[in-house]
C-alpha positions in Angstrom: 1.8 26.5 18.4 1.4 23.0 20.0 3.0 20.2 17.9 0.5 17.5 17.0 1.2 13.9 17.6 0.8 11.0 15.1 0.5 7.6 16.6 1.9 5.2 14.0 1.1 1.5 14.4 3.3 -0.9 12.3 5.9 1.8 12.0 8.5 -0.7 10.7 6.1 -1.9 8.0 5.9 -0.7 4.4 3.4 2.1 4.8 4.0 2.8 8.4 7.7 3.4 7.9 7.0 6.0 5.2 4.2 7.6 7.3 6.5 8.0 10.3 9.0 9.7 8.1 6.5 12.0 6.4 4.8 13.1 9.6 8.1 13.9 11.2 9.2 15.9 8.1 6.0 17.9 8.4 6.8 18.8 12.0 4.6 16.3 13.8 5.7 14.5 16.9 5.7 10.8 15.9 4.9 8.0 18.4 5.8 4.6 17.0 3.6 2.1 18.7 4.9 -1.4 19.5 2.0 -3.8 20.0 4.2 -6.4 21.6 4.8 -4.2 24.7 2.2 -1.3 24.5 -1.5 -0.7 25.1 -3.0 1.0 22.1 -5.8 2.7 23.9 -3.4 4.1 26.4 -1.0 5.2 23.7 -3.7 7.0 21.8 -4.6 9.2 24.7 -2.0 11.8 23.6 -2.4 11.4 19.9 -4.2 13.6 17.3 -4.4 10.9 14.7 -3.8 7.1 14.5 -2.1 5.8 11.3 -3.1 2.2 11.0 0.1 0.5 9.7 -0.4 -2.8 11.5 -1.1 -5.7 9.1 -0.9 -9.5 9.0 2.5 -10.2 7.4 1.2 -12.9 5.1 -2.1 -13.8 3.4 -2.6 -17.0 5.4 -2.9 -14.9 8.6 -5.6 -12.6 7.4 -8.4 -14.9 8.6 -7.3 -14.7 12.2 -5.5 -11.4 12.5 -6.9 -8.8 10.1 -10.2 -7.8 11.7 -9.0 -8.1 15.3 -6.2 -5.6 14.6 -8.7 -3.1 13.1 -11.2 -3.6 15.9 -8.4 -2.8 18.4 -7.6 0.4 16.5 -11.3 1.4 16.3 -11.7 1.0 20.0 -8.7 3.1 20.8 -9.7 5.9 18.4 -13.3 5.9 19.6 -12.2 6.1 23.2 -10.3 9.4 22.5 -12.4 10.6 19.6 -9.4 10.9 17.2 -9.3 10.0 13.5 -7.7 7.0 11.9 -5.9 6.8 8.6 -6.3 3.4 7.0 -4.0 2.4 4.1 -6.2 0.1 2.1 -6.0 -1.9 -1.1 -8.4 -2.4 -4.0 -9.2 -5.9 -3.0 -12.8 -5.1 -1.9 -14.0 -4.1 -5.4 -13.7 -7.6 -6.8 -13.0 -9.4 -10.1 -16.0 -7.9 -11.9 -15.2 -4.3 -10.9 -13.4 -1.5 -12.7 -11.9 -0.1 -14.7 -12.1 2.9 -12.2 -11.9 2.2 -8.5 -13.1 4.9 -6.1 -15.9 5.9 -3.8 -18.6 5.6 -6.5 -17.6 2.0 -7.5 -19.5 -0.8 -5.7 -17.6 -3.3 -3.6 -18.6 -6.8 -4.8 -15.7 -9.0 -4.0 -16.8 -12.5 -3.0 -13.4 -14.2 -2.7 -12.1 -14.7 0.9 -9.5 -11.9 0.9 -11.8 -9.5 -0.8 -14.6 -10.2 1.7 -12.3 -9.6 4.6 -11.3 -6.3 3.0 -15.0 -5.3 2.7 -15.7 -6.3 6.3 -12.7 -4.3 7.5 -14.0 -1.2 5.7 -17.5 -1.8 7.1 -16.1 -1.9 10.6 -14.9 1.7 10.3 -18.0 3.0 8.5 -20.3 1.5 11.1 -18.2 2.5 14.1 -18.7 6.3 13.7 -14.9 6.8 14.2 -13.5 9.5 12.0 -11.8 7.6 9.2 -9.6 8.5 6.2 -9.7 5.4 4.0 -7.0 5.4 1.4 -7.2 3.1 -1.6 -3.8 2.2 -3.1 -2.5 0.1 -6.0 0.4 -2.3 -5.8 3.3 -0.8 -3.8 6.5 0.5 -5.2 9.0 1.1 -2.3 12.3 2.8 -2.0 13.8 -0.3 -0.5 13.5 -4.0 -1.3 10.7 -4.7 1.1 9.4 -7.9 -0.4 6.5 -6.6 -2.5 5.5 -7.7 -5.9 7.6 -5.1 -7.7 10.9 -5.7 -6.1 10.6 -9.4 -5.2 9.3 -10.8 -8.4 8.8 -8.3 -11.2 11.9 -6.2 -11.2 14.3 -8.6 -9.7 16.3 -8.9 -12.9 15.8 -5.4 -14.2 19.5 -4.7 -14.3 19.8 -7.7 -16.6 17.4 -6.2 -19.0 14.2 -8.0 -18.1 11.1 -8.0 -15.9 8.8 -10.9 -15.2 5.3 -9.5 -15.6 2.4 -11.4 -13.9 -0.3 -10.6 -16.4 -1.0 -9.5 -20.0 1.5 -6.8 -20.8 -1.2 -4.6 -22.4 -3.5 -4.5 -19.3 -3.5 -1.4 -17.2 -2.5 -1.9 -13.5 -2.5 0.6 -10.6 0.8 1.3 -8.8 1.4 3.3 -5.6 4.7 5.0 -4.8 4.6 4.7 -1.0 6.4 8.0 -0.2 3.6 9.8 -2.1 0.9 8.0 -0.2 2.5 8.9 3.1 2.6 12.6 2.0 -1.1 12.4 1.2 -1.8 10.9 4.6 -0.1 13.9 6.3 -1.9 16.5 4.2 -5.3 14.9 4.9 -4.5 14.6 8.6 -4.0 18.3 8.7 -7.5 19.0 7.3 -10.3 19.5 9.8 -13.2 19.6 7.2 -13.2 16.0 6.0 -16.3 13.8 6.0 -16.7 11.5 8.9 -15.8 8.6 6.6 -13.6 10.0 3.8 -12.7 7.6 1.0 -9.6 8.8 -0.9 -8.0 6.8 -3.8 -4.3 7.4 -4.3 -4.1 7.7 -8.1 -0.4 6.8 -8.2 0.7 5.6 -11.6 -1.4 3.5 -14.0 0.8 1.4 -16.3 0.7 -1.6 -18.6 3.5 -4.1 -18.5 4.9 -2.5 -21.6 4.7 1.0 -20.0 6.6 -0.3 -17.0 9.3 -1.9 -19.2 9.6 1.3 -21.2 9.9 3.5 -18.1 12.5 1.1 -16.7 14.4 1.2 -20.0 14.6 5.0 -19.6 15.8 4.8 -16.0 18.4 2.1 -16.4 19.7 3.4 -19.7 19.3 0.0 -21.4 16.5 -1.9 -23.0 14.3 -3.7 -20.5 11.9 -6.3 -21.9 8.7 -7.6 -20.3 8.6 -11.4 -20.1 6.1 -13.7 -18.6 6.1 -14.3 -14.9 6.7 -18.1 -14.1 3.4 -18.8 -12.4 4.1 -22.5 -12.9 6.9 -22.4 -10.4 4.6 -21.0 -7.7 2.0 -23.6 -8.7 4.5 -26.4 -7.9 5.2 -24.8 -4.5 1.6 -24.1 -3.7 0.9 -27.4 -1.7 3.8 -26.6 0.6 3.3 -22.9 1.2 -0.1 -21.8 2.6 0.6 -18.1 1.8 0.4 -19.0 -1.9 -3.3 -19.6 -1.7 -3.8 -15.8 -1.3 -1.3 -15.1 -4.1 -3.3 -17.1 -6.6 -6.6 -15.8 -5.2 -5.6 -12.2 -6.1 -4.0 -13.2 -9.4 -7.0 -11.8 -11.3 -5.8 -8.2 -10.6 -3.0 -8.6 -13.1 -5.6 -9.4 -15.8 -8.2 -6.9 -14.8 -7.7 -3.4 -16.2 -8.0 -0.9 -13.4 -7.0 2.6 -12.3 -7.8 4.7 -9.2 -10.1 7.6 -9.5 -8.1 10.9 -9.2 -11.1 13.1 -8.6 -11.4 12.9 -4.8 -7.8 13.6 -4.2 -7.9 16.5 -6.7 -10.8 18.0 -4.8 -9.2 17.6 -1.4 -5.6 18.3 -2.2 -5.6 20.3 -5.5 -2.0 21.3 -5.0 -0.6 17.9 -4.5 2.3 17.1 -6.9 3.1 13.4 -7.3 6.7 12.2 -7.7 7.4 11.7 -11.4 7.3 8.1 -12.4 11.0 7.9 -13.6 12.2 9.4 -10.3 10.2 6.9 -8.3 11.4 4.0 -10.3 15.0 5.1 -10.1 14.8 5.0 -6.3 12.9 1.7 -6.3 15.4 -0.2 -8.5 18.6 1.2 -6.9 18.5 -1.5 -4.1 18.2 -4.1 -6.9 21.5 -3.2 -8.5 24.0 -6.1 -8.3 26.6 -4.0 -6.5 24.1 -2.7 -4.0 22.9 -6.3 -3.2 26.5 -7.4 -2.9 27.3 -4.6 -0.5 24.3 -5.5 1.6 25.4 -9.2 1.7 28.9 -8.1 2.8 27.5 -5.9 5.5 25.3 -8.6 6.8 28.1 -11.2 6.9 
């Protein structure tokens, strides 16, 4: 049996790194594309699927980089008639949406980042390229990768506190990235999907209190949810363009939302997600004081 090839763009990024690992674990050949030196259309010639992991590193670059990256990916996939897996966010639904995000929910975002997200999705839908569009909540990673969870919320979890950005009783969608990558592999191995398949990754839906409670179980000591110091970011806002996007998307912390589990249940009825406590245990291990100290020593 011929081994299939997954072309992973942005393989050093958050989703791309996990996708590369998951496809390799499933027996696929993994080609990690480097856009600094490679030609994507040429690289896609031998691929069976493209995993679109390229993404502007900060919000202030979305205007100039987001859509060109996706147009390049669409062109490569269309040339060779191969599917694209797109890891997406819930940004396109908008402030008035919810509480359930999924294929049946209208996308009405009018803010700049939300509009770009809607335009990006429309590019794939209108292109005719076979597309698996994943919708994911805020990332939880197995390393400190600079996302909301590890950089801001759980930074002091081993001191018994988290800094929560919204009301602590509001439901919020979270995505354990290794699970999303496993879902991507399982969907790539299907040959009966719709031309434009929209798949929410249900992940874990938690309030701030739920998150603090789960972290209390995992750490073995009480973890309390306190307020995130938005005022500090407000003071820095005039000097850091990236913070415009951070404040623009702040509404998601006050908007109750979850991701519709029905499409994934229909497509992958046997999928078993990682238990919440197991995922959180991995996620906060890099945040332990001794782990951070060891990392600083190794880098010195």
